[in-house]
VOGU-3710 file (C-alpha; in Angstrom, 3 decimals, decimal comma):
1> xxxxxxxxxx> 54,943/253,703/-43,223  57,639/251,688/-41,359  55,358/251,263/-38,698  52,270/250,524/-40,013  54,111/247,767/-41,898  55,886/246,557/-39,184  52,624/245,756/-36,892  50,868/244,634/-40,094  53,095/241,617/-40,276  51,767/239,695/-37,458
11> xxxxxxxxxx> 48,825/241,512/-37,249  45,446/239,426/-36,080  42,712/239,811/-37,477  38,967/238,337/-36,303  38,355/234,181/-36,399  34,260/235,142/-37,390  33,214/234,111/-40,660  34,484/236,666/-43,209  37,715/235,154/-41,892  37,559/231,790/-41,769
21> xxxxxxxxxx> 35,458/232,924/-45,936  38,940/234,085/-46,407  41,138/231,338/-45,404  39,100/229,013/-47,211  39,546/231,699/-50,371  43,441/230,789/-50,292  42,983/227,206/-49,164  41,584/226,502/-53,330  45,704/226,116/-53,939  45,566/223,436/-51,648
31> xxxxxxxxxx> 43,005/221,643/-54,413  45,920/220,139/-56,965  47,580/218,243/-53,979  43,818/217,030/-52,678  45,128/213,486/-52,922  47,750/213,492/-51,153  45,975/216,200/-48,317  43,376/213,419/-48,231  46,110/210,998/-47,243  48,032/213,416/-44,526
41> xxxxxxxxxx> 44,440/213,679/-43,004  44,043/209,653/-43,043  47,382/209,705/-41,166  45,925/212,518/-38,621  42,953/210,077/-37,784  44,753/207,117/-37,444  48,098/208,427/-35,430  45,951/210,576/-33,414  43,633/207,244/-32,287  46,326/205,108/-31,830
51> xxxxxxxxxx> 48,119/207,429/-29,908  44,849/207,790/-26,885  44,949/203,927/-26,776  48,399/204,656/-24,815  46,575/205,813/-21,689  44,587/203,141/-21,524  47,024/200,115/-21,929  49,445/202,215/-19,664  46,797/201,572/-16,410  46,079/198,298/-17,936
61> xxxxxxxxxx> 49,721/197,005/-17,246  49,702/198,749/-13,636  46,354/196,150/-12,879  48,007/193,291/-14,161  51,717/193,485/-12,181  49,074/193,608/-9,231  47,210/191,016/-10,346  44,730/191,625/-11,729  43,627/189,130/-14,553  39,682/190,700/-15,727
71> xxxxxxxxxx> 42,019/192,146/-18,608  42,214/189,897/-22,208  46,207/190,496/-22,089  47,310/188,865/-18,709  51,445/189,461/-18,751  52,664/192,122/-18,525  55,407/191,445/-21,136  51,491/190,985/-23,518  51,435/194,543/-22,865  54,361/196,238/-22,968
81> xxxxxxxxxx> 54,695/194,380/-26,388  51,419/196,267/-26,777  52,964/199,217/-25,799  56,013/199,574/-28,526  53,616/198,247/-31,409  51,216/200,831/-30,207  54,036/203,691/-30,071  55,478/202,060/-33,152  52,208/202,448/-35,088  52,068/206,238/-33,811
91> xxxxxxxxxx> 55,084/206,642/-35,219  54,419/205,245/-38,632  50,956/207,480/-38,914  53,160/210,510/-37,849  55,837/210,270/-39,865  52,793/210,513/-42,500  50,645/212,930/-41,436  54,711/214,978/-41,575  55,603/214,435/-44,831  52,510/214,557/-46,717
101> xxxxxxxxxx> 51,043/218,214/-45,011  54,624/219,159/-45,536  55,115/218,136/-49,281  51,136/219,622/-49,944  52,140/222,766/-47,720  55,655/223,028/-49,506  53,968/222,501/-52,877  50,994/225,183/-52,516  53,207/227,469/-51,253  55,530/227,360/-54,286
111> xxxxxxxxxx> 51,971/228,000/-56,288  50,916/230,734/-54,362  54,136/232,402/-54,320  53,841/232,545/-58,133  50,698/232,890/-58,103  51,475/236,525/-55,873  54,402/237,172/-57,949  52,337/237,140/-61,276  49,772/238,346/-60,734  52,138/241,880/-58,951
121> xxxxxxxxxx> 53,444/242,017/-62,819  50,593/242,127/-64,601  48,816/245,106/-62,388  48,720/248,441/-63,689  51,369/251,209/-63,237  48,525/252,752/-61,408  48,798/250,095/-59,092  52,493/250,788/-57,769  51,474/254,140/-57,437  50,080/253,931/-54,146
131> xxxxxxxxxx> 52,133/250,633/-52,425  55,105/250,451/-51,729  57,824/247,301/-53,115  58,440/247,217/-49,677  54,904/246,111/-48,974  54,828/244,006/-52,277  58,143/242,125/-51,192  56,039/240,927/-47,784  53,074/240,358/-49,399  55,213/236,953/-50,995
141> xxxxxxxxxx> 57,650/237,149/-48,168  55,996/237,281/-45,041  51,958/236,633/-45,860  52,803/233,332/-47,024  56,124/232,500/-44,562  52,906/232,865/-41,652  50,242/230,865/-43,786  53,542/228,129/-44,706  53,268/228,149/-41,193  49,300/227,451/-41,062
151> xxxxxxxxxx> 49,389/224,924/-43,855  52,346/223,116/-42,356  52,774/223,007/-38,341  48,609/224,837/-37,112  46,329/223,167/-39,373  47,632/219,326/-38,056  47,244/220,766/-34,433  44,236/221,765/-34,717  42,889/218,817/-36,430  44,787/216,649/-33,104
161> xxxxxxxxxx> 43,847/218,711/-31,120  40,413/218,531/-32,008  40,365/214,678/-32,668  42,510/214,216/-29,222  39,069/216,667/-27,441  36,161/214,656/-29,764  37,604/211,498/-29,500  38,923/211,075/-25,428  36,770/213,116/-24,041  33,483/210,954/-24,652
171> xxxxxxxxxx> 36,243/208,087/-23,698  37,225/209,661/-19,844  33,565/210,418/-19,408  32,656/206,499/-19,742  35,444/205,029/-18,470  35,791/206,964/-15,266  32,697/209,351/-14,746  32,644/210,371/-10,989  36,298/211,142/-11,878  35,806/213,420/-14,946
181> xxxxxxxxxx> 33,156/215,305/-13,527  35,306/216,251/-10,181  38,693/217,173/-12,182  35,083/219,303/-14,199  34,027/221,304/-11,533  37,472/223,457/-11,178  37,527/223,961/-14,596  35,397/227,468/-14,607  38,028/228,031/-12,199  41,444/228,418/-14,727
191> xxxxxxxxxx> 38,900/229,806/-17,507  37,896/232,770/-16,022  41,054/233,620/-15,203  42,793/232,606/-18,439  39,831/234,660/-19,985  40,172/238,042/-17,775  44,392/238,055/-17,920  44,950/236,962/-21,590  42,249/239,532/-23,062  44,503/242,687/-20,979
201> xxxxxxxxxx> 48,178/241,030/-21,039  47,728/241,282/-24,965  46,556/245,104/-24,998  49,888/245,839/-22,990  51,336/243,355/-25,142  50,352/245,151/-27,524  50,610/248,356/-26,677  55,121/247,512/-26,452  55,097/246,082/-30,034  53,486/249,481/-31,095
211> xxxxxxxxxx> 56,104/250,948/-29,075  59,127/248,954/-30,157  57,949/249,875/-33,424  57,632/253,367/-32,905  61,604/253,200/-32,416  62,173/251,021/-34,899  60,981/253,544/-37,117  63,570/256,677/-35,588  66,332/253,835/-36,598  64,885/253,692/-39,985
221> xxxxxxxxxx> 64,393/257,669/-40,879  67,725/257,771/-39,296  70,061/255,543/-41,103  68,455/256,503/-44,623  68,983/260,245/-43,742  72,157/260,273/-42,136  74,102/262,283/-44,690  71,293/264,751/-43,389  71,937/263,706/-39,354  75,571/264,110/-40,008
231> xxxxxxxxxx> 75,766/267,569/-41,400  73,322/268,862/-38,764  75,819/267,310/-36,097  72,335/266,005/-34,599  73,985/262,648/-34,263  73,727/263,259/-29,895  69,708/264,254/-30,571  69,303/261,293/-32,831  71,086/259,124/-30,062  68,879/260,301/-27,006
241> xxxxxxxxxx> 65,544/260,443/-29,074  65,764/256,352/-29,772  66,584/256,242/-25,924  64,094/258,330/-24,533  61,900/255,560/-27,382  63,135/252,795/-26,005  63,122/253,918/-22,382  59,145/253,754/-22,684  59,196/250,422/-24,866  61,324/249,107/-21,149
251> xxxxxxxxxx> 58,615/250,552/-17,991  55,531/249,517/-21,020  57,044/245,880/-20,953  58,202/245,624/-17,560  54,503/247,426/-15,806  52,998/243,753/-18,650  55,142/241,957/-16,783  53,626/242,240/-13,316  50,114/241,163/-14,680  51,709/238,915/-16,084
261> xxxxxxxxxx> 53,846/237,587/-13,350  50,776/237,303/-11,115  49,106/235,020/-13,773  51,176/232,508/-14,382  51,617/232,172/-10,373  47,553/232,268/-10,012  48,024/229,731/-13,379  49,890/227,413/-11,312  48,622/227,036/-7,900  45,813/227,012/-9,558
271> xxxxxxxxxx> 46,403/224,693/-12,543  48,679/222,495/-9,535  45,880/223,013/-6,458  43,035/221,347/-9,016  45,360/218,701/-10,158  45,993/217,585/-6,046  41,969/217,753/-5,279  41,350/215,372/-8,376  45,203/213,286/-6,902  43,194/213,340/-4,088
281> xxxxxxxxxx> 39,854/211,832/-5,330  41,107/209,227/-7,915  42,914/208,227/-4,291  39,959/208,378/-2,420  38,393/207,023/-4,955  41,119/203,943/-5,369  41,087/203,107/-1,107  37,544/202,751/-1,541  37,632/200,057/-4,348  35,659/201,782/-6,532
291> xxxxxxxxxx> 39,012/202,008/-9,154  42,027/200,714/-9,655  45,731/201,917/-9,085  45,670/201,184/-13,122  42,674/203,201/-13,518  43,626/206,280/-12,150  46,942/205,734/-13,120  44,926/206,159/-16,926  42,791/209,003/-16,401  45,416/211,303/-15,431
301> xxxxxxxxxx> 47,474/210,255/-18,827  44,432/211,225/-20,464  43,962/214,301/-18,776  47,537/215,133/-18,946  46,835/214,866/-23,510  43,473/216,873/-23,326  44,740/219,300/-21,028  47,715/219,780/-23,448  44,743/220,186/-26,088  43,069/222,679/-24,527
311> xxxxxxxxxx> 46,276/224,565/-23,512  47,459/224,396/-27,432  44,255/225,534/-28,650  45,383/228,549/-27,857  47,871/229,384/-29,710  46,652/227,446/-33,048  43,693/230,196/-33,013  46,024/233,323/-32,057  48,528/231,654/-35,434  44,886/231,324/-37,530
321> xxxxxxxxxx> 43,855/235,245/-36,453  47,147/235,697/-37,687  46,358/233,584/-40,961  42,977/235,315/-42,050  44,737/238,566/-41,667  48,001/237,863/-43,990  45,068/236,528/-46,437  43,075/238,791/-46,875  46,466/241,059/-47,849  47,125/237,755/-50,158
331> xxxxxxxxxx> 43,457/238,106/-51,905  43,424/241,975/-50,873  45,847/242,052/-54,552  44,889/239,240/-55,924  41,199/240,001/-56,629  42,745/243,197/-58,503  42,361/243,526/-61,887  45,234/243,080/-64,021  46,718/243,417/-67,465  47,290/240,319/-68,604
341> xxxxxxxxxx> 47,339/239,947/-71,682  49,379/237,334/-73,536  51,276/238,660/-76,514  50,529/236,982/-80,285  53,426/239,094/-81,576  51,207/240,547/-84,567  51,004/243,608/-84,683  53,138/245,809/-86,297  52,263/249,468/-85,904  53,608/251,786/-88,745
351> xxxxxxxxxx> 53,777/254,197/-86,231  51,221/257,139/-86,899  50,822/258,885/-83,217  47,481/260,715/-82,861  46,579/263,240/-79,229  42,464/263,473/-79,636  41,758/266,619/-76,431  43,483/264,724/-74,579  43,236/265,196/-71,132  44,399/262,981/-67,837
361> xxxxxxxxxx> 44,484/263,746/-63,671  46,429/260,849/-62,189  44,062/258,514/-59,593  46,297/259,601/-56,934  45,944/262,974/-57,023  42,148/263,611/-59,582  42,366/267,069/-57,791  45,113/268,326/-60,321  44,572/268,101/-64,192  48,310/267,396/-65,847
371> xxxxxxxxxx> 46,976/267,477/-69,320  44,390/269,895/-70,356  43,283/268,816/-73,986  46,187/267,881/-75,053  46,247/267,681/-79,578  48,748/266,944/-82,052  49,631/263,839/-84,766  52,375/262,437/-85,565  52,775/261,102/-89,194  55,059/257,560/-89,117
381> xxxxxxxxxx> 59,443/258,243/-89,048  58,551/261,460/-88,009  61,056/262,903/-84,726  59,226/265,484/-83,235  59,963/266,872/-79,871  58,576/267,415/-76,477  60,317/270,590/-74,857  59,002/272,522/-71,903  59,884/273,053/-67,680  59,441/270,313/-65,509
391> xxxxxxxxxx> 55,708/269,336/-64,538  54,185/270,545/-67,789  53,216/266,964/-68,287  55,660/265,906/-71,107  56,278/262,359/-68,840  52,664/261,761/-68,442  52,097/261,853/-72,672  54,707/259,236/-72,370  53,005/257,541/-69,618  49,626/258,207/-72,240
401> xxxxxxxxxx> 51,181/256,968/-74,984  52,739/254,219/-72,913  48,969/252,586/-71,904  50,196/253,145/-68,483  46,856/255,077/-67,857  43,935/255,290/-69,295  43,025/259,569/-70,523  40,444/260,971/-68,372  39,036/262,347/-71,496  39,910/262,729/-74,713
411> xxxxxxxxxx> 41,520/259,922/-77,333  44,903/258,844/-78,512  44,782/257,248/-81,756  48,190/255,256/-83,332  47,818/253,923/-86,644  44,585/255,445/-87,139  42,756/252,904/-84,141  41,979/254,262/-80,787  45,314/253,099/-78,493  42,934/250,910/-76,205
421> xxxxxxxxxx> 41,422/249,088/-79,744  44,905/246,853/-79,158  46,076/243,924/-77,191  48,522/245,655/-74,597  51,008/243,290/-74,822  51,274/243,309/-77,993  51,313/246,807/-78,256  53,591/248,020/-75,740  56,099/245,367/-78,005  55,794/248,375/-80,601
431> xxxxxxxxxx> 56,966/250,922/-78,441  61,063/250,974/-77,220  61,777/253,541/-74,425  65,540/254,129/-73,494  64,856/256,117/-70,414  67,160/258,604/-68,519  67,950/256,506/-65,731  68,593/253,934/-67,655  68,107/250,408/-64,877  69,946/247,416/-65,738
441> xxxxxxxxxx> 68,483/243,916/-63,987  72,376/242,898/-62,323  72,797/240,122/-64,572  75,251/239,947/-67,153  75,552/242,614/-70,235  74,315/239,808/-73,044  70,851/239,157/-70,437  70,343/242,738/-70,722  70,356/243,137/-74,442  68,392/240,044/-74,757
451> xxxxxxxxxx> 65,515/242,254/-72,582  64,655/243,836/-75,763  64,156/240,561/-77,070  64,847/236,950/-75,450  64,552/234,831/-78,125  67,694/236,870/-80,597  70,588/234,609/-81,692  74,436/236,131/-80,540  74,694/237,316/-84,351  71,810/239,828/-83,851
461> xxxxxxxxxx> 73,327/240,580/-80,048  76,480/241,424/-81,494  75,170/243,366/-83,904  73,192/245,293/-81,486  75,813/246,786/-78,917  77,550/247,710/-82,809  75,039/250,043/-83,376  75,243/251,167/-80,066  78,515/251,828/-80,218  79,252/248,676/-77,219
471> xxxxxxxxxx> 80,728/246,795/-78,905  84,015/248,196/-78,382  83,802/248,394/-74,042  82,191/244,459/-74,292  84,489/243,070/-76,376  87,244/245,039/-73,463  85,786/242,866/-70,392  87,728/239,339/-70,413  83,981/237,611/-69,705  82,591/240,273/-73,121
481> xxxxxxxxxx> 79,065/239,430/-73,603  78,811/237,508/-70,434  79,854/240,289/-67,891  78,551/241,020/-64,611  76,608/244,323/-64,607  75,838/244,684/-61,070  73,323/245,759/-59,103  71,165/247,935/-61,084  74,203/247,923/-63,545  76,519/249,426/-61,066
491> xxxxxxxxxx> 79,560/248,162/-62,429  79,393/249,909/-65,733  79,623/253,171/-66,361  76,441/256,412/-66,716  78,177/255,779/-70,811  77,813/252,130/-70,705  74,661/251,454/-69,522  73,244/254,168/-71,383  74,615/252,702/-75,005  73,634/248,672/-73,396
501> xxxxxxxxxx> 69,850/250,351/-73,058  70,416/251,339/-76,701  71,181/248,008/-77,304  68,607/246,834/-76,162  65,801/249,248/-78,065  67,863/248,117/-81,056  67,452/244,670/-80,095  63,443/245,265/-79,443  63,361/246,925/-83,217  59,852/249,262/-82,168
511> xxxxxxxxxx> 58,183/251,303/-84,467  57,687/253,760/-81,690  60,545/255,023/-80,053  60,681/257,364/-76,624  63,417/259,270/-75,925  63,997/260,250/-72,159  66,746/262,533/-72,308  69,540/259,824/-72,688  71,705/262,069/-72,747  71,271/264,794/-70,641
521> xxxxxxxxxx> 73,964/263,066/-67,490  75,916/262,838/-69,396  80,035/263,708/-70,240  81,108/265,114/-73,617  82,531/261,485/-75,036  80,136/259,859/-74,125  77,599/261,729/-75,059  78,980/261,708/-78,519  78,865/258,089/-78,437  75,688/257,582/-77,500
531> xxxxxxxxxx> 74,379/260,021/-79,856  75,584/258,212/-82,989  73,764/254,899/-81,673  70,486/257,385/-80,660  71,132/258,298/-84,007  71,655/254,705/-85,526  68,552/253,562/-83,618  66,009/256,614/-85,162  66,288/255,273/-88,245  62,963/254,838/-90,007
541> xxxxxxxxxx> 61,452/254,730/-86,955  58,565/257,195/-85,469  60,355/259,187/-82,469  59,355/260,658/-79,785  62,166/262,287/-77,706  61,870/264,421/-74,133  64,989/267,310/-74,677  66,267/269,405/-71,606  69,295/270,241/-73,635  67,825/272,013/-76,828
551> xxxxxxxxxx> 70,723/271,436/-78,562  70,248/267,887/-78,994  66,908/268,206/-81,360  67,261/271,006/-83,437  67,717/267,961/-86,057  64,471/266,740/-85,040  61,221/267,457/-87,159  58,608/269,163/-84,681  59,477/270,854/-81,500  55,879/270,828/-78,910
561> xxxxxxxxxx> 56,330/273,407/-75,576  54,628/271,660/-73,726  53,109/274,482/-70,863  50,808/273,449/-67,955  49,290/270,492/-69,612  49,210/271,651/-73,210  50,417/272,680/-76,408  51,695/276,745/-75,893  54,523/276,528/-78,854  54,453/274,225/-81,800
571> xxxxxxxxxx> 57,438/273,741/-84,945  61,110/273,128/-86,583  64,192/274,229/-84,259  64,526/277,600/-86,376  60,915/278,736/-86,337  61,170/278,805/-82,482  64,596/280,429/-81,616  63,315/283,168/-83,869  59,983/284,224/-82,236  60,116/286,540/-79,887
581> xxxxxxxxxx> 60,180/286,065/-76,448  58,789/283,367/-77,270  59,538/280,002/-74,569  61,670/278,450/-76,484  62,871/281,296/-77,579  64,045/282,497/-73,956  65,086/278,621/-72,696  67,634/278,169/-75,944  68,852/282,086/-74,635  69,079/281,093/-70,949
591> xxxxx> 70,975/277,663/-71,344  73,718/279,782/-74,121  74,227/282,069/-71,481  74,965/278,915/-69,309  77,275/277,725/-71,419
//
């Protein structure tokens, strides 16, 4: 995956009709700034046109210096001032072009990043099951940066080079027909050589990049698994493996450099040979009195401009190919079906839940049926627990309740109505969850608690913290609620993170509460404080508890024992504990023996 991703960043796609359509699909984000963009295009045209008048006047400067007076400007001072005026006007237009194109591109790409991020945020969980976070971040960073180069520089350069060719080539044909025809006779050899060698060198360069990506994979794997490397004392093995991979990169690169060197040498000889030939023919025409020295000088400047434009088109073409690849990957995300449904906050559920013969297989594992026609019901305010071995389907039931996935068969009803009929945001706003592994945002305690209710008052925040048994430790910090918790809450202990998560859930005030073994990784004191906070949180709410420690669910109304995606046993703690050879009673005995 790492190799694929590293290659993907600079991946080139064919610049065909489909690819251009993809690029135009991204170009719609420019439309809000189209008038500024049009001003930039006008400035670009005027800048290119003005610049192309420079060689003509420069040639006339030499002619006037030699005594010719057949030009409208008759002195070298007048022509010199005209050249300075051309440069100043061209400078003004160039500034305007750069400023307008940059303004449009920066605003367009900010909109694009915002749009892509918003799209990703609204995409369903099933989408994230098939993508790595690093890959999605790459879409917003690397791919948009590729398009930034296109909008800011490549597009402007493409238009400028095309204008130079469209205006410049006819101009030199009209002004210097014999020289132009002679010059064009030298082009085919250069073009054919460039096509042949260029394609071959690109293949070798791609092979080098592939091998370098393989080397990077070795580094990524060993650094991610450094503890394993050290525990098996395989440092030397990994160093030699990396060295071998790098040697392959070096050998391929050196092999490619031979052909690159031959190509460059041939290009220099052929190019300058062509220049010598054209210069010789131009000198012959000057000697014969068919053109002036000024005409020859103008021709050389024009061909320099035109040659530079032709050479620049190769790089522009490569950049456009990369931009097509970036556009395809961004549009792939933007074309996904999302879950966007802004909440109205008017829905208030009572908490009645019914699973009616629910079947389910994860999209990434469609051949494995995780839930096998499971059925149960929970009354409003009732507390139930899901018990069973890992992989039995407990978390899947919660995922179905949260509508992270839709059932493959059967139906989930909430308050006697299919869960699928509710506005998704309104529905989820009625469900609170305290997970086993609490992940906090890297901001302050206040920001993490108010994630449950973004417009909460200071009094509401403190009250929620008190109910969660969190206010005591929060108050002990110098910054209190303003304490920064660090990345993923690393500056807080496990018990403190759990209580912040509980405070967040209390502030949300959900009708349905999900507790995913919220005390399993805590010490005895922290567990007691968290358990007290949980009892406060569960008061008068429909509660679903995923339990591994059976001692924590003695007081729930009903326990459902899940095995292989089905309900194997159900009842109270006392009822299930009294069953001879029952799954629950066996698990209970094992845990008592371990403790």
